[in-house]
Backbone as CSV, one residue per row, in Angstrom:
resi,resn,N_x,N_y,N_z,CA_x,CA_y,CA_z,C_x,C_y,C_z
1,MET,135.033,138.227,86.269,135.281,138.266,85.114,134.936,136.948,84.018
2,CYS,134.327,136.959,82.908,134.340,135.486,82.996,134.640,135.031,81.458
3,LEU,135.274,134.183,81.597,136.875,133.325,80.152,135.773,132.278,79.529
4,ALA,135.901,132.273,78.284,135.673,131.202,77.948,136.726,130.335,77.951
5,ILE,136.430,128.956,78.143,137.108,127.438,78.470,137.108,126.758,77.680
6,PRO,137.888,125.947,77.528,138.103,124.684,76.265,137.525,123.569,77.464
7,MET,136.724,122.764,76.888,136.481,121.462,77.867,136.148,120.711,76.723
8,ARG,136.114,119.237,77.088,136.059,117.975,76.386,135.203,117.449,77.001
9,VAL,134.087,116.778,76.190,132.763,116.275,76.437,132.965,114.508,76.871
10,VAL,132.407,114.136,78.359,132.408,113.125,78.491,131.426,112.293,78.351
11,SER,130.516,113.273,78.176,129.031,112.339,77.631,127.867,113.075,77.938
12,GLY,126.898,113.257,77.289,125.902,113.789,77.390,124.825,113.468,76.115
13,GLY,123.881,114.474,75.642,122.415,113.901,74.640,122.323,115.013,73.207
14,GLU,121.270,115.317,73.561,121.032,116.511,72.722,121.156,117.981,72.664
15,LEU,120.746,117.875,74.121,120.897,119.567,74.569,121.891,119.812,75.248
16,GLY,122.556,118.748,76.227,123.733,119.193,76.377,124.476,118.177,76.765
17,ALA,125.594,118.048,77.432,126.742,116.977,77.837,127.066,117.428,79.148
18,TRP,128.055,116.341,79.926,129.293,116.424,81.150,129.868,116.837,79.950
19,CYS,130.810,117.921,80.752,132.562,118.276,79.921,133.343,118.617,81.256
20,GLU,134.323,118.068,81.125,135.584,118.432,82.086,136.468,119.618,81.261
21,GLY,137.014,120.489,82.059,138.000,121.250,81.413,138.688,122.268,82.589
22,ARG,139.958,122.216,82.836,140.327,123.395,83.843,140.079,122.732,85.208
23,GLY,139.827,121.576,85.636,139.744,120.966,86.461,137.978,120.963,87.157
24,GLU,137.421,121.229,86.622,135.832,121.134,86.321,135.265,120.299,85.701
25,ARG,134.014,119.940,86.595,132.935,118.858,85.495,131.607,119.861,85.678
26,ARG,131.565,120.141,84.038,129.862,120.682,84.101,129.222,120.443,82.978
27,TRP,127.748,120.560,83.179,126.646,120.410,82.180,126.788,121.360,81.377
28,ILE,126.822,121.405,79.702,127.502,122.239,79.183,126.418,122.296,78.481
29,ASP,125.463,123.203,77.817,124.351,123.502,76.961,125.185,123.167,75.356
30,LEU,124.485,122.711,74.809,124.629,122.104,72.971,124.258,122.303,72.111
31,THR,123.066,123.468,72.639,121.830,124.086,71.432,122.722,124.708,70.462
32,LEU,124.005,125.700,70.526,124.096,126.752,69.197,125.284,125.425,68.721
33,ILE,125.995,124.569,69.113,126.468,123.711,67.943,126.322,122.198,67.715
34,GLY,125.420,121.840,68.642,124.688,120.472,68.268,125.459,118.858,69.582
35,VAL,125.005,118.305,69.048,125.571,117.125,69.403,126.705,116.573,69.671
36,GLN,127.019,116.409,70.134,128.996,116.594,70.131,129.195,114.916,70.747
37,PRO,130.275,114.331,69.741,130.754,112.963,70.585,131.717,113.179,71.800
38,GLN,131.365,111.885,72.427,132.811,111.902,73.745,134.013,111.964,72.888
39,GLY,134.604,112.798,73.961,135.717,113.386,73.344,136.133,114.295,72.793
40,ALA,135.043,114.851,72.009,135.184,116.303,71.538,135.353,117.423,72.243
41,TRP,136.311,118.279,71.638,136.867,119.599,72.078,135.598,120.794,72.409
42,LEU,135.177,121.751,72.951,134.389,122.601,72.907,134.866,123.752,73.780
43,VAL,134.522,125.306,73.462,135.044,125.840,73.916,133.194,126.706,74.579
44,ALA,133.447,126.762,75.885,132.341,126.809,76.906,132.311,128.313,77.468
45,PHE,131.348,129.112,77.391,131.401,130.484,78.202,129.967,130.197,79.194
46,ARG,129.868,130.828,80.614,128.843,130.627,81.070,127.704,129.369,80.789
47,ASP,128.689,128.350,80.875,128.183,126.840,80.359,127.096,126.569,79.256
48,VAL,127.394,127.350,78.244,126.678,127.419,76.665,128.051,127.016,75.990
49,ALA,128.305,125.872,75.111,129.548,125.670,74.188,129.161,126.601,73.100
50,ARG,130.151,127.532,72.788,130.031,128.353,71.816,130.443,128.016,69.946
51,GLN,131.396,126.770,70.144,132.174,126.336,69.215,133.086,125.144,69.448
52,VAL,132.984,124.707,68.711,133.958,123.039,68.368,135.399,123.883,67.909
53,LEU,136.362,122.800,68.866,137.957,122.827,68.789,138.404,121.734,68.149
54,SER,139.726,121.846,67.313,140.379,120.586,67.432,140.895,120.593,68.753
55,ALA,142.177,119.262,69.087,142.356,119.046,70.122,143.907,120.002,70.093
56,ASP,144.317,120.374,68.908,144.981,121.590,69.005,144.947,122.983,69.478
57,GLU,143.206,123.543,68.512,143.675,124.385,69.433,142.788,124.455,70.350
58,ALA,142.703,123.698,71.544,142.252,123.133,72.957,143.544,123.353,74.056
59,HIS,144.119,122.797,72.995,145.776,122.944,73.591,146.414,124.098,73.672
60,ALA,146.323,124.799,72.791,146.877,125.964,72.560,145.743,127.301,73.678
61,LEU,144.743,127.176,73.680,143.935,127.794,74.284,144.088,127.525,75.713
62,ASN,144.112,126.264,76.235,144.773,125.943,77.872,146.255,126.336,78.281
63,LEU,146.827,126.182,77.303,148.408,126.599,77.604,147.962,128.804,77.575
64,ALA,147.639,129.345,76.928,147.132,130.504,77.050,146.889,130.741,78.220
65,LEU,145.576,130.195,79.386,144.999,130.284,80.051,145.807,130.025,81.281
66,ASP,146.911,128.792,81.013,148.126,128.578,81.762,149.049,129.544,81.831
67,GLY,149.322,130.460,81.511,150.223,131.946,81.146,149.496,132.615,82.267
68,LEU,148.079,133.230,81.906,147.434,134.032,82.505,147.429,133.743,83.647
69,GLU,147.146,132.390,84.186,146.985,132.176,85.852,148.875,132.271,86.128
70,ALA,149.904,132.093,85.356,151.755,132.211,85.969,151.313,133.768,86.023
71,ALA,150.715,134.501,85.195,151.056,136.223,85.189,150.648,136.405,86.053
72,LEU,149.197,136.395,86.739,148.534,136.643,88.071,149.215,136.518,89.288
73,ARG,150.314,135.405,89.025,150.902,134.712,90.345,152.414,135.678,90.473
74,GLY,152.384,136.441,89.558,153.198,137.259,89.371,155.148,136.801,88.710
75,GLU,154.545,135.341,88.272,155.254,134.247,87.111,155.486,135.038,86.238
76,THR,156.789,135.876,85.984,156.614,136.903,84.253,157.866,136.015,84.171
77,ALA,158.910,135.544,84.420,160.135,135.136,83.536,160.109,134.827,82.512
78,ASP,158.943,133.828,82.141,158.928,132.918,80.844,157.780,132.534,80.330
79,LEU,157.285,133.775,80.581,155.399,133.927,79.418,155.558,133.954,78.043
80,ASP,156.676,133.752,77.520,156.424,133.333,75.924,156.532,131.987,75.768
81,ALA,156.666,131.562,76.916,156.811,129.429,76.581,155.012,129.125,76.641
82,TYR,154.355,130.238,77.050,152.983,129.788,77.148,152.334,130.231,75.582
83,PHE,152.839,131.258,75.360,152.264,131.550,74.210,153.206,131.329,72.922
84,PRO,153.415,129.893,72.283,154.635,129.953,71.814,153.823,130.604,69.992
85,ASP,152.641,130.505,69.852,151.576,130.164,68.588,152.130,132.294,68.176
86,LEU,152.182,132.936,69.391,152.494,134.562,68.960,153.692,134.560,69.083
87,VAL,154.645,133.980,69.855,156.039,134.535,69.574,156.804,133.710,68.449
88,ARG,156.365,132.633,67.428,156.625,132.722,66.490,156.178,133.180,65.404
89,ARG,155.298,134.284,64.979,155.084,134.966,63.726,155.023,136.596,64.131
90,ALA,154.959,136.947,63.143,155.278,138.830,63.041,153.801,139.355,63.696
91,PRO,154.274,140.659,64.088,152.606,141.461,64.371,152.360,141.712,63.111
92,GLU,151.040,141.632,63.371,149.649,142.080,62.133,148.784,143.113,62.624
93,ILE,149.124,143.752,61.705,148.106,145.043,61.829,147.002,144.659,61.223
94,PRO,145.255,144.782,62.356,144.336,144.318,61.384,143.763,145.215,60.481
95,GLY,143.593,144.294,59.467,143.009,145.440,57.947,142.458,146.759,57.855
96,ASN,141.386,147.102,59.336,140.302,148.122,59.756,141.429,149.104,60.242
97,LEU,142.834,149.150,60.776,143.539,149.965,61.499,145.038,149.738,60.174
98,GLN,144.461,149.745,59.345,145.500,149.659,58.148,144.648,151.218,57.575
99,SER,145.937,151.983,56.878,145.865,152.971,56.246,145.815,152.306,54.855
100,GLY,144.451,152.540,53.647,144.164,152.441,52.504,145.260,153.361,51.645
101,ASP,145.575,154.622,51.877,145.937,155.154,51.244,147.649,156.243,51.179
102,GLY,148.009,155.423,52.099,149.852,155.125,52.539,149.746,156.464,53.579
103,ASP,148.867,157.164,53.867,148.647,157.958,55.109,148.856,158.033,56.513
104,SER,149.587,157.882,56.938,150.057,157.500,58.584,149.681,158.229,59.364
105,GLU,149.862,159.642,59.039,149.145,160.302,60.021,148.238,160.539,60.030
106,ARG,147.216,159.829,60.950,145.366,160.272,61.125,145.339,160.686,62.620
């Protein structure tokens, strides 16, 4: 299984950058998002940067990945601590799943 992970730019050029994240250092292709300054956060999937992230977004994503690792180890007692953004909000039904005519039996 492949997961997109947050990585921070360490050094680089126009086409790629050395980035670090989740204990790894990798050369990441920047073609889709353009040149990024040192210290910038991005989300990488299969060594290609897909999106620029804020520091807060990178932190939340790293925390969620830590929660996934904890769950895989069987440590399920306090998983809410890894997903505070989900715990603080009410569940939402995506618009495409909501009934437009009030008919809930489909």
